[in-house]
N, C-alpha and C positions, 0 to 999 in steps of 0.2 A: 488293870487289864484282865479281861477274861481270857486266860491263856488257852483254854480248851477251844473256845469259839474262835479265837484268833487263829489258832493252828488249823482248825477245820476250814476256815475261810481261805487261808493261804493254800491249803491242799486243793480246795475246789477250784481256785483260780489257776493253779498249776495244771490240774487235770483238764480244765477247759481248753488250755493251749496244747494239750497232749504232750507235755514235757515230762521227762523223768526228773527225779530229784537231782540227779547229777547234771542234767541239762540246765535246770534252773540255777543250780549252784554256779555253774560255769558262766552263765549269762550275768549273774549278780556278783561274780568274783568272790564267792564264799564257798566253803566246803559243803559237800553233800551231807555231812553229819550235822552241820548247822541247819540245813533245810529239814533234816529228819527231826532234830530237836524242836524246831518251830512247829512243825506239823503234829508232833506228838504232845503238844500242850506244855512245852518247856520254853516258850518264848521269853519268859522272865529270866532265863539263863543266857540270853543272847543280847549283845549290845544293841542299843536303840538304833544306832546308825546302820547296823547290819540289817535290822528289821526293815528300816526305811528303804534301804537299797534293794532288798528282795521285793518289797511291795512295789517299788517303782518299776522294776523289771516286769512285774505282773500287771502294770497299768493301774495300780492302786496307790493309796497313800495311807499312812498311819496318823493317828491323832492322839498324842500323848498329853494328858491333862492332869493337873494337880488339883485334887478335890480335898476340901477341909471344912468340916462343920457346915455343910450346906452352902449358904452364901457367905459364910464367915471369912473365907479367903478374899473374896471381892471387897468386903468391908475393910479388912486389914490392909489390902493394897491401896484402897481409896482413902484411908484415914488421913494422910497428909493433905490430899486435895480437899477433903471435907473441912479440915481445920482452916485451910487457906480461905475457902469460901465463907466460912463462919466469921473469920476475922474481917474479911472484906465487907460483909454485910453489916457488921458492927460499926465499922468506920463510916460507911455510907449512911447508916441510920443516925449516927451521931451528928452528921452534917445535914440532917433533915431530908434525906432522900427517902422516898417510899420504896421499900425493897421487899422482894418476895422471891423465893427459890422455886425451881422446878415449875415455872409458869410457861405454858406454851402459847403461841399466838400464830395467827395466819393473816398475812397482809391482805390477801384477796378474799377472805371469807372461807368458811367451811364448804366443802362441796355438797354435803347433804342439804345445807340450807339453800344453796343456789338451786339445787334440783327441785326442792319443794316450792320455791318461788316461781320457777319456770313452769311447774305443773299447775299452778294456780292455788295450791294449798297454802294456808297461812303459815 
């Protein structure tokens, strides 16, 4: 989390409503000092549920994400599913099925092709 930008954003939303830190704290049921810490770039020292509650009162929401090695976390989380797909493909192929992964299809045809036919182009 970019705590400085996060705090500046919270302060801007509070000021847009013309609330003091104490008023926002009261509406969110948190201390004024918690609001002060958030706005001063110390949101990493405030519990996530408190940040979410303050953001909610301001009509906003927070998005907490876990990032690891680019797409590495997605691959790690999908590893079990990928293994299941691979084993299923092996079983089907052993039974003389024609198998392919990640193949898309469209029952009614692609829209671009329909447009070209309608316009007279090959």
